[in-house]
N, C-alpha and C positions, 0 to 999 in steps of 0.2 A: 374297639371291641369290648370296652369296659361296660357297655350297656347290657351285655348278656352274661349269663353264668359261665365262668371259664370252664367248668366241667363239660359243658355241652359243645365246646369249641376245640379243646386241646386235642392233639394227636395222641391216640391211645397206643400203648405198648405193653407187653407183658410185664407184670409187676413181680418183683422179687423182694421178699422180706429178708433182711440181714440182721441177725442178732449176735451178740457177743463182742461187738466192736465198740466198747465204750470210749468216749472222747476224753476221759479223765487221763491226765498225765501222771503216772505213778513214778515218782522219783525215789530211788533207794540209794543209800550210802553204804559204803563198806565199813566205815568206822564212825562212832558217834562224834559229832562236831560240837565244839564249844565256841562261844562268841569270841574268845581270844585267839583260838586256833581254828579258823574255818577250813573245812575239808571240801575238796571238789566233789560234786554230785555226779553220779553215773546213772543215765537213764536206762530203764529196763528195756532190753531188746524186743521183748514181746509187746510192750506198750508201743514202741516205735513201729513195730510191724502192724499193730492194730490201727494206728493212726494212718499209716500209709495205705493199708487196705481200704480204710474208710474213704480216704481221698480218691483212690483209684476207682472205687465203685461208684462214688457220687459223681465222678466226672464222665461216666459212661453215657448218660443220657439226661438231658435237661427237659423239664416240662415246657413244651412250646406248642404253638398252634401249627406252625409250618415245619414238618419234619418228613420229607419224602424219602429219606435214606432207608434202605431195606437191609441193614446189617443186623446181626444177632446181638442186640444190646437190650438190656432190661432197664425198666424204671425202678431204681433201687429205693427202698424205704427202710430206714434203720429203726429197729424196734427192740424191746426187751425180749429176753428168752421166754418169759412166761406171758407174753402178750396174748390176750384172749381174742377170739373171733366173734363177730356178731352172730346172734342166733339165726338159723335159717327159718325157723318158725317160732311162733309165740309160745307154744307149749313144749314140754320136754318130750324126748323121744319115747319114754315109757308111758306117756299119757295116752289113754284110749282115743282121745280126739286128735292125736298127732296127725293122722292121715288126712283128716278133713280141715286142718288148720292151714293158714296161709302165712306168707312172709310179712314181717312188720311193715314193709313198704308197699304191700299190695293194696289196690283199691277196695278189696273185699274185707280188709281188716279195719274195724271201726276206729282203732287208734292210729291208723295210718294218716299222714298228711294228704294222701290222695283219695281218701274215702269221701264219697262213694263213687265219684265219676272222674277222678283225676287220671291223666294218661301216664305220665312219667315225671319223675322229679330229679333234679341234679344230684340229690343225695344218693340215688342209686348208682350213678357213675362214681361218685366219691367213695362209695363202699368198695367198689372193685378196683379203685386206684390207690386207696390209702388204708382200707380196713381188711381186705381179703386179698392175699397174693395168689399167684399161680405156682410159685415155688418158695420154699422156706429154707434159707441157708443159715446154719447156726455154727458159729466159731467157738471152740472150746479148747481148753488146755488139757492135755493128757498128763497124767501124773508121771513125774520123773523122780526116781529115788536118789537121795544124796549118796555120796560115797560111803561105803561101809565104815561104821564107827567101831571103836574097840569093843569087843564082846558081842557084836551083831553078826548073825550068820546069814548066809545066802538064802536059806529057807524063810527066815523072817522077812527079808527084803521082798521075795516073791509073794509072800502072803500079803504084805502091805500093798503091793502093786495090784494084786487081784482084788483086794477090797476096794481100792480106789477105782479100778476099772468097773467093778460091779455098780458102784454108786454112779459113775458116769453113764453107764448103760441104762440104769434106771431113769436117770434124768432125760436121756434121749428117748427112751420108750414112752415116758409120759408126754413128751412133745409130739412123738410119733402118733400117739393115740388121737390127739386133737387134729392133727393134719390129715389123718386117714378119714376122720369124720367129714372133712370138707373135700376130700379127694385131691389133696395137695401133695406135691413131691417134697420130701424132707431130705436135705443134704447136710451132712456134718463135716466140718473142716476142723481137724485136730491140729493144734499148733504145738510143735515140739522143737527142741533144740537140735542142732546138727549132731551133737553127741548121741542123742536118742535115735537119730536116723541110722546110725551105724550099729546100734544095739541089735544082736541077733534075735532077741526075744520080742522085737517090735511087731513082726508079722503075726506071731501067735496072739499077742495082746489085741491087735486090731481085729483079727478074726473072732476072738471072744467078744469084743465090744459089739461088732456088727450083728452077731447071732443073738446076743442077749437083748439088744435093743430092738431087734426086728427090722433093721434097715434093709433096703433093697440091695440086691447084689450088684446093681449097675448104677454108677454115678451117684452114690449115696454117701461115700466116705472118702475124704481126702486128708492128706497129711501135708502140713506146710511148716517150714522152718523160717527163721528170719533171713530174708534175702534182700537183694538190691532192688531199687525202684523199677528198673527195667524188667527184672524177673517177676516182680509183682504184677506188672502189666500183662505179661504173658500168662500168668496164672489166672488172672481175672478173665482174660479172653477165653482160655480153655474151660474155665468154670461155666461161663455163659454158653459156650458151644455145647457142653455136656448137658445142660439143663434146658436147652431150647426146645427140644422135642417134647419133654414132659409138660412144659408150659403150653405149647400149642395143643397138646392132647387135652389139657385141662379146659381150655376155652372151647375146644371142639365139643367136648361133652356138655358144656353149658349150652352151646348152640343147639345140640340135638334135643336137650331137655326143653328149651324154649320152643323149638319147632313142634314138638309133640303137643305142648300146651296150645300153640296157635291152631293146630289141626283140630284139637278137641273143641275149641271155641268156634271154629268155622263150621263144625258139624252140629253145634247146639242150635236150639230154636232161636228165631229172630226176636228182637226186642220190640215190644209194642210201643210205637211212638205216641206220646200224649197228643191230645187234640191241639193244645196251645200251651205255651210256656206259662201263661198266667193261670191256667186251670190247675197246674200242679206246682204252683210257686212254693208252697210250704212242704212239698214232698221231695225227699232226697231220691233222685233217680240214679240207678246203677249205671255203670259205664256201658255204653253201647258196643255192639260187635265191631263197629268201625274203630272205636277207641282201643279195644283190645288188639285189633290188627295193627294199629299204629304202634302200640306198646311193644308187641312181640317183634315186629319188623325192626323197630329201633334197637331192641336188645340184640337181635341177631346181627344187625349192622355193627353194633359196638363190639361184639365178640369177634366178628370177622376182622374188624380193625385191630383188635388186640393181636390177632394172628398174623397181621400184615397182608391180608388178602383184600387188596383195594377194590378189585372188580366185584367181588362178592359183597363187600360193604356198600359199594355204590348201588348195586341192585337193590339191596334191602332199604337203603336210605331213600331211593326213588319210590319204592312201593309205599313206605311210610309217608312220604311227602304227598303222593297222589291221593292216598286215603285221607290225609289231613285236609286237602283241598276239597274233597267231597264233604267232609264234616263242616268246613267253613261255608259251604254253599247253602247250608240250611240254618236259619236262625233258631229253629226248634232244637237242633242238636247242640249248637254252641251259641247261646244267646249273647249278643254283643254287650260289651262293657261289664262282663262278669269276671270273676276270678279265674274260672276254668278257661274262659275265652282268652284272657290275657296270657295264661300259661301256655295254651295251645299256640297262640300267635308267636310267643317267644320261641317255642319249640320249632315251629315252621321256619322261622328266620334262621335258627341255628342249623337245622337240617339243610337248608339252602346253602349255608356257608360250607357245610361238610361236602355236599355234592359238588359245588363249584371248586372246592379245594382238590377233591379227588380227580376232577376233570383236568385241572391244571397240573397235577402230578403226572398225568399221562400226556401232557403237552397238547391237549385238545382245547385250544384256546377259544375257538369259535363256539364249541358246545358249552364251555363255562360261561362265556358272555351271554349266550342265548338263554341259558337257564337263569342267570341273574336278571336279565331284562324281563323274562317271562314271570319270574317271581314278583318283581315290582309291579308289573302290569296287572297280574291277577289280583294281588292284594289291593292295588289302587282301585280296581273295580269293586272288590268286596267293601272297601272303605266307603265308597260312595253309597252303597246299599245300607251300610251301618250308620249313615249320617255323619261320617267323618270324611268329607270330601275336600276338594282343593280350597274351600273357603274356611277351613279350620286349621289351627296351628298344629293339631295332633297329626294331621296328614303329612304336612311338610316336615315335622319332626321325625316321623317314621321313615319318610323317603330319604332325608338327609342321613339318618342312621344307616340305611342300606348302602348308600354310596360310600360312606365313610368306612364301614366294615369291609366292603369290597376293596377300597383303596388300601386299607391297612393290610389286608390279606396279600394283595399284589406286592406291596412294599416289603413285607416279610419274605415273600417268595423271591423277589429280585435280589434281596440280600444273600440268598442261598444259591439256588441254581436255576431259577425260573428265567427264561429268555422271552422277552416281549417281542412278538413278530413285527418286522418292519413293514410299513405300508408303502415304502418306496419300491419302484419297479426294479426287478433284478436285472443285472447286465446281461446282454445277449450272449448266450453260450457259444463256445467255439465249435468248429466243425467236428472235432473229435468228441466233444461232449454230446453233441446232437446225435452222432453216430452211435454212441454208447446208450443213449436214452431211447433210440428208436426201437429197441427190443422191449421196452417197458411201456406198455400201452397205458397203464394207469398213470404213470408219471407224465406222459405226454398229454393225457386228458386234463390233469391238474394244471399243467402249464398253459393249456388252451383256455381254461377257465380264468386263469390269472390275467391273460391278455384282455379278456372281456371287461375287466374292471372289478372293483371291490366296493361293496356297500359300506359306508362309514359306520353305520349302526352295528355292523357285524365285525368290525375291526377292533381288536383288543388294544386299548390305549395304555400308556404307562400310568402309574398310580396318581401322578399329579392331576390328571384330567378328572379323576373321580373325586379327589379332594376338592377340586374346583366345583364340581357338581354338588357336592355336599355343602359347600359354602353358599352356593346360590340357593339351595333349598332352605338353608338356615336363614338366609335373608327373607325368603318368603314366609318362613315360620314367624320371624319377628314382625313382619308386616301384618300377618293375620292376628298375631297376639295384640299388637297395638290397636288394630281395628276393634278387636273384642274388648280391649281395655277402655276404649272410648265409649263403647255402648255397654258398659258394665251393668248399668241399671236395668236395661232392657234384655240382657242376655241371661237366659235361665241357667246356663252353666257357669255363671260367674262365681258361684259358691262351691263348685265341685272341687274335689281334691286335686284333679289334674290342673285346673286353672290356678289353684293356690301354689302348686309346685312350679308352674310356669312363671309365676311372678319372681321366683327365686333364681331363675336362670339368667345368666349374663349372656345374652345373645351376641352382643358385639364381640365379646371376648372369644366366643366359640368361632364366630366368623373370621376374626383375625387369625386365630390358630389354624383354621382350615386353609385360608388363603395363603398364609405364610408357608405352610407345608407344601401346598401346591406350587407356589412360586419357586421354592427351593428345588423341588423335583423337576419342574419344567426347565430350570437352568441346568440341572444335572443331565437330563435326557435330550437337551438340545444338541444339534450336530456340532462336533468338535472343531470343524474347519470354518465355522462362522464366527465373526467377531461381535456381531450385534445380536441381542436376544430376539426371540421370535415374537410374532405379533401377539399371540395369546399370552405369552409371558409378560409383555408390557401391559396388556389389558388386566392381567391379574394384579400386577403392581399398582395399576390405577384403582382397582377395586380395594386394595389394601389402603391406599391413601384416602379413598372415600370413607372407608370404615373408621380410620383414625379421625377423620373429620367429624363423623357422626358421633364418635365416642368422646369428642372434646379434646383429643390429643392433636392440637393444631401444629405443633412443632414437628411431630413425626410425619404428619400429612405433608407439610411443606418439603421435607427431605425427599419423600417419594415423588412429589410433583416435580421437583427440580431434576431428578434422574430421568423420569419418563419424558418430560418435555424436550430434553435434548434430542432424543430419537424422533419424536413426533415432528419437531421443527426441521430436523435434517431431511426427513422423508416426506415432509409437507402433508401430514395427516391433519388437514384443517378441521374436518368433522369431529375428530377426537380432541383436537386442541381447544375447541370452543368451550365445551363443558369443563375441561381441565383448568383452563385459565380462569373461568368464573369461580370455581371452587377454590382455586389457589388464591384468588383475590379475596374471597371470603375469609380464608385462613389468615391472610395478611391483615385484614381488618380486625380479626379477633386478637391477633398478636400485637397490634398497634405498630406494625412496621410500615411507616408512611413511605419510606423510600421504595420498598418492595411494592407497595400499592401503586405508586406512580408508575413504576416500570411495567407492572402488569396491565394497568389501564392503557398505557401507550401501546403496548403490544396488542391488546385487545382491539384498539382502534385500527391497527393494521389488518387484523383478521376479520374485523366486523363482528366479533363475538357478542352475543346477546343484543345485537342491534336489529331492530325491526324496520321493515320498509316504511311503516307509517310513523315511526318515531326515530329518525336518524340522529337526533340530538341527544339521545340517552347517554351514550358513552362520553361525549365531551362534557355533558353536564356533570357526570360523576367525577371526571378529572378536574373540572373547574371547582367543584365543591371541595375536593381534597386540597387543591392548591390554595384556596382562600381560607380554609379552616385549619391548616396544619403548617408546621415549620419543619424544614428538612434537618437532618442530623448534622450536616456540614453546610455552612452558608458561604464560606469563602472560596469554594471550588464548585465547578458545575457538576451536576449529576448527569453522567453520560449514560444514555440508554442505548446499549449496543443491540441492534437488531440484525446483525450479520447472518445469524442462523435462522432467523424467523422472517416473517413477512414485514416489509417496511410499512411505515405509517402512510407513505405516499408511494405510488408507482412511479419510478424515475427511469427515464430512458434518454440516451444521448445519441444524436444522429449527426454525422458529418456529411456534407454534400458530396465531397470528394474523398476517396480513400487514400490518395497520394497527391502531393503538390511539391513544387520545387521551392527552394529557399527564397524567401522574399515575396512569395505569392500569398494570396489570401483565399480562404474558402469559408463558406457559411456553415454554421452549425445551429442546432436547435436542441434545447433541453426541455423535455416534457415532464411535468409533475402532475399526476392525476390522483384523485381521491377515490375511495370505494363508493360504489353506487348507493349503499345503504348507510353510509357514515357521513356525517357533516362535521367539518373542521372550521366552521365559520367563526366560532367563539374561542378557538384555541389562540392564546396570545403569542403568536409567532412574531418575534421582534426583528429577526434578520435571517438571511440565508447566505451561506458561504459556499462557493463553488471552488473545489480544489482540483487542480490538474496533477498529472502524475510526474511533473517536473518541479524543480525547486523554484517556484515563482509564488509571489503573494496571491492569495485567493481573491476571487471576484466576490465582493460583498454586495448583497441586495438587502436593503433595509425596508421595513414595512412602512408604508405611507398610504393612508386611506382618508381622504378629505371627508367623505360622507360615510360614517360607520353603519348607517342604516340602509345604505344602498344595496340593491339586490346584486348578488354575485352571479355574473354570467357563466354560462357553461364553458366557454373558452375565452381565455385572456392571453394577450400577447404583449411582451415587454422586450425592448431592444437593449442589449448590453453593449452595442458598438463593437469596436475592434479590440480584440484581446491580443496583445503582443507578448509572446512567450520568450523571445530572445531578440535583443537584450531585454531583460525583465524590468518592470517598474520597481522603484525603490519602495513604494507604499502600495497597499491594496487599493484597487479602484472600486469606488462605491457608487451604487445605483439605488434607485427607489422603485418600489413596486407594491402592489396590494398582495400581501401574503395571507390570503384567506381562501379557503376552499369549501364549496358547498358539496352536497352529495353528488358524486360522479362528475365534478368539474375538473378542468384542466387549465394549468398555467404554462405557457410556452415562452421560454427565454431564448431569444434569437440573438445572433451576433456573428462575427467573423473572427478567424484566428489566423495568425501568421507567425513566422519565426525566421530569424537570420541564421539559424543553425539547423542541421539535420537532426531529427529526433522523432520518436513515436509519441504522439499526443493522445491522451485520453482523460476523461474526467474520473478521477479516483473516487471521489465521494462528494456528497452534498450534505452539509451540516445545517440543521434547523436549530434555532435557538428560541427557547420558550422562557419568558420571564414573567413572573406574577408574584407580587408581594416579595417574600424572601426566597422564592424558588428561582433557581437558575438551572435550566435543563438544556442539554444538547443531545440532539438525536441525529446521528450520522446515518445517511442513506447512500447505499452503493447503487449506481445505475445498473440496469439490467444489461448483461453482456451475453445473453444466451445465443448459442449458435443458431443460425437461421433455420436449419433443417430440423432442429429440436424445438423451436418456438411454436407455441399454439397460435399466436397472433403476430403477424409481421410488424416490425417497427413502422412508425408513421412520420410523415413530414407535413407540417401545416402549410397548406397552399393558400387558404384564405380564412379570414376571421368572420366575415359577414357575407354569406352564410358560412358556418364552420365547415371546412372541407379538408380532409387529410388524404395524402397520397401514400400508399404502402411502399416501403423500401424493400426491394427484393435482393439487395446486395449483401454479400458476406462481408464481415468486418466493418459494419456501419458505425460501430461505436469507437473506432480507432482511426487515427489520421497519421499517415507517415509523411514526414517532411524530409526531403532528400535534396542533395545538390542537383543543380541543373545538369542533365546528361551532356557529356562532351560530344561535340560534333567532329568525329574522327571518321574519315573515309578510308576504307581498306579495299584496294584493288589487287586482284591476283591474276597473273598471266603466266602461261607456259605453252610450249609446243608439244602437246600430247599426241599420241600416247607415249608413255615412257617405255624404254627398252630394258629388258632384263639384263643386268650386268653393267649398266652405265650409271653415271652420276647425273641424274635428271635435274636440270635447273628449273626452279620455280621462283618467279619474281613477285615480291610483296611490296606494293606501293602504298605507303601510309601518308595521308595528307591531313594536316590540322586545319579544319574549316571553322574552328571556334574563334572567339575573340579573346581567348585566354592563352597564355603560354603553358604548354603541356609537356610533361616529362613522360615519355612513352617507352614501355618495355614490351617484349614480345615473348609469348609462350607457345610452343608448338608440341602437339601431342600426336604421335603416330599410333593409331588404333591397332590393337592386335588383329591378326588375320588368321583365318582357319585354313589357309592354303598350306599343304604339306611341304616341308623342307624349304620354307620361305623365310629367309633372314633378311630383314630390311633395316636400313639405316637412314637417319636424317642428320644433316649437318648444316650449321650456320656459324659463320665467323670461326671461332676456335672451339666450338662445341660440336660433339658428335655423340649420338645416342641411338639406341634401338627403340626408344619409346618417347622420352620427354626431353625437350630443350627448355630450360627454365631461365626466365628473366634475361633474355637477350636484349641488351641495351640498344635503343634507337636514338637516344639523345633527347635534348630539350628542343621542342619544335615551336617556333614562333607562329603566330597566326598566318595561315596561307603557305607555310613551308611544308615540304613533303620529303620523305626519305624512302629509299628503295633498299630492301633487304633481299638477298638471294638465298633461297633454301634449296639444298641439294638432297634429292631422294635417290637412294641406291637400293635397287631391287635385285634379289637373287631368288633362285628356286623356280617355282612354277609361275606362270602368268596369272593375272587376276587383278582385281581392283584393290587399291590401297587408299585408306581413308585417313585424312589428316585434319585435326582440329587446330585452328589458329586463334589464339586469344591475344588481342591488342589491348593492353592495360595502360590507361593514361591517368595522371593526376596533376592537378594544378600546382604550379610552383608558388602561387600567392599564399601569404600567411593567413590561416583561418582565424575567424573571430573567436573571442573568449566564450567558453561554454557557460550557460547559466547555472549548471549544477554545482553546488557548493562542495568543498572538499569532504564534508561530513556526510554527504548524500551519495550513496553508491549508485552508479549508473545501471540501468536495467540491462539484462543480458541480450534482449532483442533490439536494443537501440541501434540506429544506423551509425556508421562510422563518421567521425568528425573530420576525416580527410576527404577532400574533394577528389574523389576517385571514380573512374568509369571504366567499363570494359566493353569491347566490341568483339563479337565471336563470328568466326567464319569456319565453314566445314567444306573441305575439298576432297573430291574423290578422283584419283588418278588411276587410269587403266594402264597396266603393265603388260606388254606383249613381248614375245621372243623376237630377237632380231633375225635369227636364222633357225631353220629346221633341218634336221639331219636324218637320213635314212641309211641304215647299214645293211649290206647283203654279204653273207659269209658263205664261202664254199671251202671244202676240205679236200686235199690231194694227198695221195700216198707217195712217200719218197721212192725214188727209183734207184738210189745208190745202194750198193751192197750192204746188207745188214751184218752186224758182227755175229759170229757164231756163238752157240750156247756154251762152248768150251772156252771162249775168249775170257781171260781173267779180268780184262778191263770192264767187262759187263757187271762184275760184282763189286766194282769200286763205288762206294756210296757217294763220293764227291762228284762223280761224273753222271751225266744224263744218260737215260736209257735210249740210245739212238735207234734201237729196233722198234720202239713204240712211238717214235716221233711222227706227227701228222702236220702237213703244211696247210695252214689256214690262210685264205685269201679274203681280206676284208675290203669291200668296195663301199666307200662312204660318199653319198650324194648330199651336198650342202645346198639348201635353197634359201634365198634371201626373202624374208617375209616382212621386213620392216617397211611400213608404208612409204616413207620418204627416201628409202634407199640407204646404202652404206658405202663408205670408203674403206675398203679392206686394205690394210697396210701389211699384212703378212699372215701366213698360215704355217704353223710349226707343229711337228709331232714331238712331244716330249715322251721319251721312252721310259717305261717303268718295268723293265724286264724282271722276271722272277723265275723260279725253278720250273714252273709248269708252262710258261709261255715266254717267248722271246721274239722281239721284232727283228726280222731279217732285212727287209728293205721297205722303203716307202717312196712313193712317187712325189710326195710333197717336198722331199729333200732336193729334188731337181727342178720342180715346176715353180714358176713365179706367178702367184695368184693374186698379187696386189692390183688394185685398181678400183674404179667406182662401179658398184654393182647396184642395180635397181631391183625393185620388188618383182619376184618371179624368176630372176636369174639364178643359175645353178652352176656349181663347179664340183668336180669329182676328184677323189683321191683313192689310190689302191695301196694296200699295205699287206706285205707277206709276213706271216707269223709262224714260228716253229712252236708246235704245241705238243706237250707230253701228257697224255690223258692219265687220270688217276685210276689205277686198276682196282683199288679197294672201293672207291665211291665214284663209279663212272657217271652217275646221274647228276652229280653236283657240278654246276657251271664253274668255269675257270675265269677269274677276273682278267679283264683286258690289260695287256702290258703297256699301256700308254694312254695319252689323251692329246687331242688337237687343241691348240691355242690359236684362236682367231682374234687378231688385233684389228679394231675397226673404229671408225668415227661416224657420228650421225651427220647426215646432210641436212642443214638447216634450211629454212624457207628462203633466206636471202642468198643461198648458194654457198655460204661458208660452211665450215666443218666444226662439229662440236668437239668436246674433249674426248681424249682417247679412252677406249673401253676394251675389255677383254672378255671373250666368251670361250669357255673351256668345254670341249666335247670329248668325253671319255670313249675309248674303244669299247665295243659291246662285249659282254661275257661270252665265252666260247664253250660250246658243247659238242665236241667232236664225236662222230659216230664210231662205234666199235666194229671190228672185223673178226671173222672166223677164218675159214680157208678161202683165199682169194688168188686169182691168177692174173698177173700183170703181163700184158702183151706189149712189146716194144718193137715197133717197125719204123724204118726211116721214112721221112716225109717225101723225099724225091729219090728217083733211081734213074739209071741210064739203061737204055735198051741193051740187052744181052750181057749186062754187067751184073755179076752176083751181088745180092744184098743179104745181110743177116736178118733173121726174124727170131727174136728171143722171147721165151715165155718163162716167167718167174712165178713159181708156186710158193706162196708165203702163208704159214699157219700162225694166225694171231690169236687163236683160242688160248685162254690162260691155262687150261688143265687137260685138254683132250688132244690126242694125236690125230693125224690126218693120213688117210690112205687114198690116194687119188690115181685115176687113170687119165691119160691124155690121148686124144684121138684127133688126127688131122683129117678133115673132110674136104678133099679136093673136088672140084667140079669141072665138067668138060669145058665150061666157058671160062675157066680161070686163065689168066694171062701170065702164068708163071710156071716154070719148071721147078719142081720141088726136090730137094736133096735133104733127107733126114727121116726121123721116126714118124711112121704113119699111125701106129696104134701101140701103146705100151703103158706099162705101170710105173708110176713115179716112185721113188723111194719113200718110205714111211717118214713123215715129218713130225718131229716132236714139237711141243708148244714153243713158239718163238723161233722156229727154224724155217729156212727157205731153201729151195733148189731151183735150178734154171735148166731149161732145154733150149737148144738153138737149131734153127733150120736155115739152109741157104736157098734163096729164091733167085731164079734167073728170069727177068721180065722178057717176054717175047711179044709184047704189044704195048704201043705207046698210048698215052692218055692217063686219065684218072681211073685206075683199075682197082678192083677189090682184092684184098689179101685173102688167101685161103682161110676158111673158117676153122677155128680150133675149138674143140669141145673137151671140157674137163669135168669128170664125175668124181664125187666123194663116195668111195665104196664103203665107208664105215657104217652108213645107215642102210646098206643093201639088205634085202631079205635073205635069211639063211636058206641055203639050198637044201639042206637036210633037216628034217624035223619040222616042228610047228613054226609059224612065223613069229618073229620077235614081238613082244608087247609094244603097242603104240606104233606099229609099222604099217597100219592100214593106209592104203592110198599111196604108199611110197613105191617108186619104180624099182624094179628088180636090179637094175644096173647101179643105182645109187642116186644121190642128190647132185644136180647140176650146179657147178661152181661158176660164179660170175667171172667172166673174162673181161678185164678192163684195159682199154687202150690208154696207155699212160700219157699219150699226147693230149687226150681230152678228158683226163680224170678230173672229176669235180663232184663232191657229194654235199647235200644239205646237212643241216644240224641234226643231232640225235632226235628221233621221233619215237614215242612210246605209245602202246595201245592202252585200252581201258584197264588192263591188269597190271600195268607198269612195266611190261616187257618191251624191249626195243624191236622196232619194225625195220627190217632191212629192205631197201628199195633196190631191185635188180633191174638194170636197164640193158636190154639187148641192142646190139649194133655191130656193124661191120667196120673193119679198118681198111683204109684206102691209101694208095701210094701213087704219086704223080710220076709217071714214067716219061722221060724225055728221050729223043733220039741221040 
């Protein structure tokens, strides 16, 4: 920005003049000092206060171009107390011509630098920033009387103070007069000691001084004593806050005055445009109305900027700029290449910077960039009309200046608070964010536009990009200047001042400065998570190197070339490497570095840089010229040209016919070496070729031998290297001869075979070419291409025939490597078993291992039982003395001679549910013969992926064994009520916690049907019930204790067992099942195919959980099974209340029938006693049978009267549909009592099943 006046670019702020704070340090001493007795000096506290105030005020605001902060701070200027102000007009106020006179800077004043048609001058802004303030602050000392001396009265002291105050007021009034003339606010700060602040007469003195001096009553008089630096900062802030409004009012009045002038000019008559500039060349033309509009709009913009009103300032700047564009559109208004034209052009550029800066203040990046581009585009069009187009250096000088100013503005902004928007797409918002944004239609519209894309021309870049553009324009400027310099005689502008000034410009220095700044900023703004610089950053570094080269700084250029080439080589940017290597080679030639020149020429041979299709010998001729005319820096060692990161001088590829062979076998290989299509290597003095393998063996040496040097080099040559034995290795390298010359696009194929007595991974690590000429000894290592086939552009080739040349593409992965391994062992593994396996048994599996090899093998066995997803399945495998749930490791099978076999028996134990069990069997064998010695030397580490040197092999088998249940069980459970008398509720034994509640006991009858499902049948050796009695359940009897169920059972056979269990339900949790009080243990053996029996196995069958149903009021009818004719028999009815909380009121009714075969003696209809919970009562009838046969007992009906409908009053709630007599109670014949398990409805309530039926008795004579 140094190209423009700083007054037109800086950020304007209210100006404050501060007087009375001199920087001189006044030191006073309390006593006179002598050289012999120095006394310490004490600094005046008011001088310290002045210095601190000066520092605090000066630090408030610095003059800068970028200052977007809107705090209340002034631009402070330190002046003398009697500083004069510049006159507003040329004549005095009392002069009669004062009203018609103008400002010294007005275009209407003949002595003005703008007379007669100038628009605005930087001195006008300098006047308002350094010569005329908006407020004037004057620091002064108030007089303080010393302590009363002897003979001095208080009246004399007051008189002296009043005299001094009058003098002080007169000085303030004199300053006040000059400030009033300019409309300035005058503020006085009186400095007093702390003692003075406590003086009661201070208020009266201050009032007297303010009235006598004519100071304003508000914010015009302050008193300050020496305070700490922190308090000084508070005072300065309060002072600026108090004077902020008067300062804004001052600039507002200026704006109003300028607006009135603009309005008067706009209403005045139009200016008559002369016919042509040449017709009035000698006549001074006054400023046109457009010029006055620009002048006044610019002034109002500056005053608005003083007030901090950025939007108002932007509007006025835009109006001034648009009017300037109109003026530049006519050469009659602003003739090109004149003084006023140059001033207006500078003004337009500065106004553009102001507009762009105000846009950036408001974070309107697209508008700022659009205005900057529009400014350059418009004035570029103007320049073409002025004869300053792209063919002139002036055009590119101005364009470079615009880019540089914009870059410097952005750089200053980014140092403060400017944020450059990112062009990267924003991450997808979450669902919550999208929901919040759905209410904001404008925000959604903005996001939709972002999805559509972004024009790069409308994206604001970081400052480095615009420094780069400025550098490119400066390069164009230099090119145009050099062109003009060459045609200096024929160029009419060769003697112009601009051309003379251009001669003094160091263009390359400017280009270097701009490129360097751009390079630094590109590195700063590059993403932090990337390790390598960006593409454009490297390109800028390349341009820096080119500039160093053009300026003759070849050593600096070489440093940049080295750094850039590393990335270009690694990323294979050949199109960029070609010119880079050429210029690097030119620098090496200028520096006289022959070693570097040879390295670069060899690398250029690999890339074919600067090689033309019609002249393929150009590069090799340059290399031969260097080799024949120079001497290397070191002659006793070879110059190794490492091309590992760049393209090789020859394309090398190695192909093995087989990817894997056994020890002692041979396989063919081919090494293809091809040259570039546009590069000839026929004259390069290759003396030998060394082929290195990745194992520690001597290389294969191929020496150059060409009987006829003038013979034409064929496109394809083939040379046989014979058999290459890698193990055991040769003591000396094997040498061969071949023609080591390549023409453009020619290929030499070296064929041979390779074998090894040891297992290893074989590959060609490198091919080293040796070049010897005169005193030069150069070695060029080349690494064969090992690109993965799926990433390769061209598949590797295998030479099928030389005449005619025919290649076969190799589509196999790993074509560049050969794996040599031991010959696989011939081990046969046979597995046999009698499946399926039964759950609960040790299932035997035979593994037959036979050595069918001709070597003696040591065999071990690994068995892995795969995990299963079957619930509650715990499986075991066992062999020899090992037992595990997952893995049997290294089970020794012994050393097997050829033809010998061994049988190992594996036992699989299955528990839980049936299903498939998967077993992996690994038979590992290794030869007992001593392996040969490895060719790897002790100093050479073996590669991590090399095959083992132990002759070891592995045979894998996978076995799936199905497991089935040997037997299936089905349980049926019925529950019976006990018929024995229940203990009464008053029986003390009922409350004994250690005894069972006999009243709640229920008899459960469990019938278990066991079915044999084993396909081959079972031999059952015994069935035993193991009792596991507990408090809630106890086994009473079991039929298995008396029955002998042993024997041979076939598939489909069944046997049954019945078990009687005494159950005590849980009254608190009746829905929870009760665990079964025992389990059956079935001992059995498998029936094998040959009729024999397998090992003994056990299956455990637990009794089912018990869920006895609950009872309320129940009636138990007990009748004898048989009776004799005419012999009385008892019929007993027991009423039992098993409800836990409710009493029972029951009625019993005997309903005889005419067809009954009994004479009844007993209660016919009556009410039973009230039964409390847990209580029972019995009724008995005597029946005399009078008829033989199976006869029915008279029916007994029992009703529960508790739920009967009330006879008097309304019916009870919930009694709808209930019979008036009550609920009928179930009458159960105890001889046939049997209930299923507890059943619940959808609501979790128990459903009671009531079965009706009659009781019968067999009557015999």
